[in-house]
C-alpha positions, 0 to 999 in steps of 0.5 A: 628737626634740628630746632627740635634736637637743639631744644631737647638738648638745651632743656636736658643739659639746663635741667641737669645743670640746674639740679647740680647747682641746687645740690652745691647751693648755687641757686637761691635757697627759696628755689632749692627743691633738692635740699628743700625735699631733703629738709622737709623729709627729715622734719616729717620723718622726725615727727614720725619718730616722735609722735608715731600714730601706728606705734608698732611700725618700725622707723625703717618700715617696709620699703623705707629705702625703695620709697626714698630712691623713688623720691629722688628718681621722680622728683630729680632723675626722671625730670631731667630725662624728660625735660627735653621731651616737654620742651619738644612738645612746647614748640610743637604746640607753638608751631600750631599757634597754640600758646600759653594764652590760648586757653586763658579763662581768667587773668590773675596777674593783676591780683595781689600776690597773696591771692595769685598764690591762692588761685594758683594753688587751688586750680593746680590742686583740682587739676591734680585731683581730677587726674587722680580719679582718672588714674583709678577709673581707668584700667590702663591708667590704674595699672600705672597707679598701682605702683603708688598703691603697692605701699603696705606700711605708710610713711612720709617717703610713700608720697613720691613712690609712683610709676614714672608714667604718672609724670608724663600724665600729670604734667600736661594736665597741670600745664592746662591748669596754668593755661587757664590763668593765661599761662601765668605762674606767680613769681613766688610760686615756689611757696605753693610747690613747697607747701604741696610737698609738705602736705603730701608728706604729712598725708602719707606720714605715720602721724595722725593728723585730722586738722579738726574743722579744717579737715573739710578743706585740707587733706590729712593723713587719716583720710589719705590712709583710707585712700589706700585701703585694700578692701574698698567699700561697695559704694566706692568701688573705684577708690576714695579720698582722692585729694592731693592737698585739699580734701574739699574736692571729695566733699564736694563730689562725694568721694570722701570716706572715713569710717574710723581713725584707728590707722590699723587698716590693710593697705594694698590692692586685690592682686598684690601678690603678682605685683613686682616688689622691686624697683626695676619690675615696677618701672616696666609694669603697666605696659603688658596686659593686666593680670587682674 
C-alpha cells in the first residue's frame, strides 16, 4: 500500500511542479503546453474577430468566460489532481504483468520520424473518434458528454468545455492506442499534441473553414457545427460528425452529415432547459438519474 501512496504523491507533485515550471518558462518551449494553449487560443480568437462566420455573434459570446475556465480546468487543474490515480493504475497493471508492450500490434520505433508522427496521430485520432461515438451511443456516458453539447454559441474555447469524467474515459483508451504501437510515443509527439489543439480550436471557432477537397480527411468548423445541432436527423438519432481532428472516419463509417453551411443552426439538446448553467452544477451532473 505504501508504494501506491508514494506513487500517487510523486505523480501529483511532479505534475504540479511541471505545470508551475511551464508557467514560469522553465521547461523547453516546445513542451510548454500552458503557454502553447494560450498562444493558440489567442491566435484563433483573433481569427474569429477578424473573419467571423456568424457576424452577429458577439466577440465575448455566450459563456465565453465559462469556456475559458474549462480550458484551464480540464487541461491543467484536473490533470494535476488525476495524475496520481493514473500512476496507481499503471502500477496495478504492472503487478498483473500487463505492460505497455502487452498489446503491441505494430512497432513504429524504426520508422522515419515523420512517419512515426503520422501513424501516432492517426491511431490516437481513431481511438478518440471511437470513444466519442460511445459517448453518444450510451445514455450513462451521454449524460457526462452533455456538458460539451450545452454550448449555445460556438467559439474556440468550447473545444475544451467538457465534463471531467471525459478525462477519465478518454485516457485509458488513448493509452490502449499507444499500447497498440508497442507502448511507443515518438520523441517529437509534442508536434501531434499541438496540432490536435489547433485543429480542435479551429473546429469550434466562429470561422468558416471547409479545407476544400481535404474536408474528407480533416475535420472542420462547418462539419463540427452540425455535430452540435439540436435537431438531429432521423437517420442519425444518436449523433453525427464525430471526428476529432480527422473527418475521414465519419466518411468511412457513414456518420457524416452537412446539409448546408450557413452556420445559423440551433445548438444544444432537447432537455437543455433543465441542464445546469454554471460550472459547479455541471461538475456534479451525470451521476444521478437522467431527467430525459
